[in-house]
N, C-alpha and C positions, 0 to 999 in steps of 0.2 A: 545536721545537728549542730547546735551552737556550742561554742567552746565555753566551758565554765570550769568551776573547781570548788570542791567542798573541802575545807581544812580538816586535817586530822584532829585538831582540837575540837571541831564540831561533830565529827564522826564518832569519837570517843569521848563521851560526856560522863562525869561522875555524879551520881545522884541516888535517890532512894526509890525502891520498888513500890508497887509491883508492875508499873507500866510507864514507859517514856511518854507516850502520847496521851495517856490518861492521868498521869501523875506529874511527871516533869514539865510537860507542855503547859497544862493548865496553871501550874505553879508559877512558871515563867510569865505567862500571859497576865496572871493577876498582879504580879510584881511590876510588870511593865506598865499596866494600867495605873497603878498607884504612883509609879515614877512620873507618868504623864500628869496626874493630878498635881504633883509637887511642882514640876516645871511650869505648869500653867497657873501656879499660885491659887489653886482651888482646894488644896487639902484641908485647910482650916474650916472650910465652909461645910464640909461633907459631914452628914449625920446618918446616912444610910447608904449601904452598898447592897445591890441586888445582882444576882448572877443567873442567867438562863443558860442551861446546856441543851444542846441539840444532837440529834443523830446518835452515833455510837456512844458519845460521852454521856448522853442521857440514859441510853439503854443499859450499858454495862459500867457506868462511872462509879456507881456505889461499890461494886465488886472490885474495881481497880483503884479505890482510894481517892477518887477525884475530889469529893467534897473537903476532905481533909487537906489535900494539896492546895486547893483554892484558898483555904484559911491560912496556910503557911505563906503563900505568895502574898495576900493581902497584908500580912503581918510584916512583909519585907524579908522574910527568910529566904535563904538561898538553897537550892537542891543539893549543892555540893558540901554544904556545911551544917545543915539544919541538925539539931540534936534530936534524934529519933527515940532517945531514952526518956525524954521529958514528956509529960502528959499535956502537951500544949493544946491538942485538939479536944481532949477531955475537959480542960479548963474552960474553953470557949463554949462547949456544949453546956456546961454546968452554969456558967455565968451569964450566957447569952450576950457576950461582948468580946470584942478583940481590939488590939492596939493597931490601928491602921497605919501602915508603913513605919511601924515602930515609934510612932510620935504621939497619936492621940486615940483615946478610947472612943469607941462607937458602939451602939447596940448592934448585935448580929445574932440572928437565930438561924442556925444552919439548915433547919428544916423549912423555915419560911422564906429565908433570903436566897437560898439556892433552889432553883426551880428546874426540875427534870422534864423537858419538852420532849417526851418519848415519841411522839407522832409527827415531829418536825425535823426534817433534815435540811440544812441550808445547801444551796446548789453548789457552792464553791468546794466544799469538802464535808466529809461525814463527821468530822470532829470540830463542831463549832460551838462557840460560847459568846454571850453578850454580857458586858459589864456596865452597870449604870450606877452613877453616883448622884445622890439628891441631897439637897440642904434640909434645914429643919422644917421648912415650909412644904417639903416635897417637891421643890422645883429642881428639874434635872440640871446637873452641873456638867456632867461629861458622860457620853455613852459611846462605847467602842465594841466592835466585834473582832474576835480573834479566831484563828484556826490552829489546831495542833496537828502538824503534817507529818509527824513521825520522827522517832529518835529524839524527842524533846524539842525539836525546832518548832517555832511558831511564826505565823505571819499575821498581821493585821488585815482587815478586809480590803483595804486599798493597795495591799501588796500582793494579793492573790494572782493578779494578772501578770506579774513579773515572773520570769523563769527562775530567777535567782536574785533577790533584793540585795543590793550592795555586794556583789561578788568580789572576793578578794583579788587583788591585782598581783598575780604571780607570773613568773617568767614562762612556765609551761602549762597553760590551761589546755584541757582537752575535753572533747564532747562525745567521744566514742573510744572503744577499745582500740580500733584500728588507728585512730589518731595517736593514742597514747604510745602504742607500739612504734609507730613511725617516728614519733619525736624521740623515743628512747634510742632507736637505731641510728637516727641522724646525730644525736648528741653523744652517742656511745655511753648511755647511762642504763643502769637497771631501773626497773620500775620503782624499787625502793629508794634508790638514789635520786630519781627525779622528784618523787614526793618529798624527800627530805630537802632537796634544794628549794622547792616551792615554799615549804615551811619556813626555811631559813630567810626567805625573802619577806616574811611576815613578822618574824621575831628572831632574836639571836639564837645561834646554834645550841649553846649550852642549854637554854630554856627548852628547846625542841627535845633534846636528848633527855633532859630531866623529866619532861612531861611523858615521853614514851616509857621511861623506866617507871614513873609514878603510875601510869595506867596498868602496866604489867603487874606491879605490886598490888594495887587495889583488886585486880582480878584474882590474883593468887590468895589474897587475904580472904576474899569472899569464898573461895574453895575451902580454905582451912576453917573458917567460921561454919560453913555448911556441913562439913564432915563432923564437926564437934557438936553441932546442935541436935537436940532431940525434941520430942513433943509433937503438938499438933499445929498445923498452919492456920492462920486466922481465916474466918469465913464460914458459911453455912455447910460446906462440904465436910468439915472436920477431918481433913486429910492429914494423916500422920506423916511426918518427915521420915524418909527412907535412907538418906545419904549416910548417916552415922551407922546404921545397921549394915549396909552394904560395905562400908569401910572396915568394920570390925571383922566381917567374914573374910574379906580380901587379905587383911593383915594376917589373919590365922592361917589362911592357905599359904601365903607367902613365907611365913616363919616355918611352916611345916613341910616346905618344898613340894607342895602338892603340884603334880604336873597338870597343866591345862593349856593347851595351845592357844586358847582364845581369851586368856586372862587379860591380855592388853585391852581388849574390847570392854571388859568389865570395869577396868580403871577409867577408861574414857567416859563410860556411862556414869560412873561415880562422880567424876569431877563436874560433869554437866549438870547432874542432879544437885550437887551441893550448891552451885551458884544459883540455879533456878529456884531452889527452895529458900535460899537467902532473899531472892528477889521477891518471891511470893509473900514472904514474911515482912516486906517492907524494909529490908536491909539495904546497905550501900553496895551498888554494883556499878558496872560501866555499860553504857549503851554500846551494842556491838552487833548490828546497828541500833537495836532497840533494847529495852529492858526485858520485854517478853522473849527475846531470843538471846539474852545475856550470857547464857550458859555454854553456847557453842564454841566460841572463839577462846575463852579461857581454858576449856577442856583441851582443845587442839594445841594450845600453847603448852599445856602441862605434858601432853603426849610427846611434843617435840623435845622438851627439856629432859623427860625421863627415859624416852626410847628413841625417838627419831634423830636426835643430834648425833647419834653414833655413826650414821651414814651420811651426815651432812658435811659440807665443805667449810662451815663456820662454827665457832664455838656457841655456847647457849645464849650468851648475851647478845651477840651479833645476830644470831638467828631469831631471837625474839623481836629485835628491832626490824629486821627484814619482814618478819610475819606481819607485824602491825602497820608498817608503812605500806606494804603491798595490799593488805586487806583494805586499808584507807582508800587507795586508788580505786579499788573494785567497788567499794561502797559509793564513791563519788560518781561512778557511772550509773549506778542504779538510782541514785537520788536525782540525777540530771535527766535521766531518760525513762524512768518509771516511778516507783514509789517504794518506800519502806514502811508504809503505814498498813497495818492489818485492816483497819477500817476502810481503806481505799482499795486494796488488792488481795486481801486475805493474807494467811500466814506464809505464802510463798515470798511476801515482801518483808517478812521478819525472819523466821527460821531459814527460809530459802535463801535470802540474801546472806545471812549470817554463815550459812553453809558454803556459799560461793566465795565469800571473803576468806573464810578459813582455809578452804582448799587451795585457793591461789596463794595465800600467804605461806602455807606449809610447803607448796611446790617450789616457791621462790627460795625458802630457807633451805630446801634440799638441793638447791643448785639448778633448778629447772630453767629451761630456755624461755623466751617470750611466749613461744607457741605452747610449750608445756603448761606454763602458768595460766594462759587463756583457756587452754583445754580443761585444766582442773576446775577453774571457776565455771565453765560452760557445763561440764558434766554434773557439777554439784546442783546448778540451777535446773537443768533439764530435767532432772529426776525429783524436783520439788514443784514442777509446774501444776497449777491447779490446787495447791494445797490451801484448804479452807481455814478460816478463823472462826471457830465456834466454840469458845470457852463455856464449859458448863458453869451455870450460875453466874456468869460474868467474871469469873475468878481466873487469875493467871496460874492455874494449878492443873487442871485436867481439860485437854491432853497436853498442855503447854510444857510441863516439866519433862515427861517422857519424850516429847517431840524434840526438845533440846538435845537430849542424849542421842536420839536417833540421827539428828542433824550433825552432831560432832563426829559420830562414827561414819556417817556418809561423807563428810568432808575429807577425813583421813583416806577413806577408800577412793574418793575422786582423785585426790592428790597422787596416790599410789598408782592408780590406772594411768594417769597422765604421765608420770615418771617412768613407767614401764614402756611407753611408747616414744616415738620421735617427735611428738608435738603435732603430727598431722591429724586433723579433725575436720569433719564434714560441716558441722554446725558452728557458727561463729558466736562469740559472746554477745556481740551486739544484737544478732537475730534472736538469741535467747531472751535477752533483756526486753526487747520489743514485744516478744510473745508473751512474757510474763505480765507485762503491763495490760495487753489486750485480753489475756485470760482473766486477770484480776478484775478489770472493769466489767467483763462479761458475767462474773459471778453474781448470783442474786444477792440482794442486801443481806438476807439472813445468814449468808456464809462469809460476811465481812464484819466481824467483831460486833455483832449485835446480839448474839445469843438467842436468835429467833428461829434457827434451823440447825440442821446437822446433829452433832452430838448433844449440843445444848438442849435441843428439843427432844430427842429420842432416848438419851441415856437416863434421865431422871428428871423429876420436877422439884424445883427448889421451894 
């Protein structure tokens, strides 16, 4: 395994739902394409932009908000800051024009200029897209192919052969969990401290700490918005929001001192529901590692801050930092040696990885040893192996929202199992990651975010 590293700033990205690979990725690809037009001094010549979507982006893109995300990107909007309350997409549909790169108006018909090539999957990745810019005479000015590889990350076609284009230069790169732990033991560092040192080699420590706190705050705000919101989620399923109802019932039981030994599980479910419903509604959430799995880690963070910290050797603020730093390390391993894309390996790469990240982070915050942290991450993924990605109607709603809740509970359970042992475990995290990737690649295409098989096929017809 080659040594590499994914920065915490790339693991945890702030953006809008419902999908990091189908929303944030295409948005960033479109914006990068427009930037390339600018740097090549071609922007002023452009009179038409055409986009072809391939594979999973074509099959489930409409349900995942891909056309709107492309419009945002072509207009120069950023996923972290775009105003989701403004009717930007509606204006483009009505006027059949957009402001390319925020500088010049061009005609743009979302139905004609975005083509869903549902029967074509590019060999490099299931989430492919081609952008073509033409002048007034129809002459091609620039054409580029991009791939959305998971978690909002993108690569241009010429970058796909690279294991990690422009990897960050950090003091402690690692390519496996074994290497990670060996470095930690040699340097006498916790996993969280090693990641923090790596991040501080890329930017000043106050900025790193501020971003960690900001990420935790955005996660918490998504929980609060989700618990307060009511109504129906967008899309053909007409699925009603449940988080606010669950919250009211739990608050009533709490006020009345109703005895329920399993109420903690209800709270974990609630927090995961709240974030996942916000994501499904196109709200602002954090990739952890993707938006489709964005409810798992915030829920486990809430569990630690409300319940778990009482047994932890750290206060809530320090524990939160440890959870996020440790989770980032685990995600880096999956991104280097497998995938976090549902279109490539199924939902084991999204909710499965989120569960593994959260379990490891929680075990670390509870004072776990290296072995216990690895054990927690391994348990969490081992029991997500083979998890398919078959969203009904191509929407990140069913089974995705409940799946986040189950993943959060499973993460807490995995961490507790690991902490009740001495860290001894038969299966290594490295072997589980390898198995997850092999399993994902062996899944039929219908079970990898195409909505052509599984629940998407058998539950109902859209």
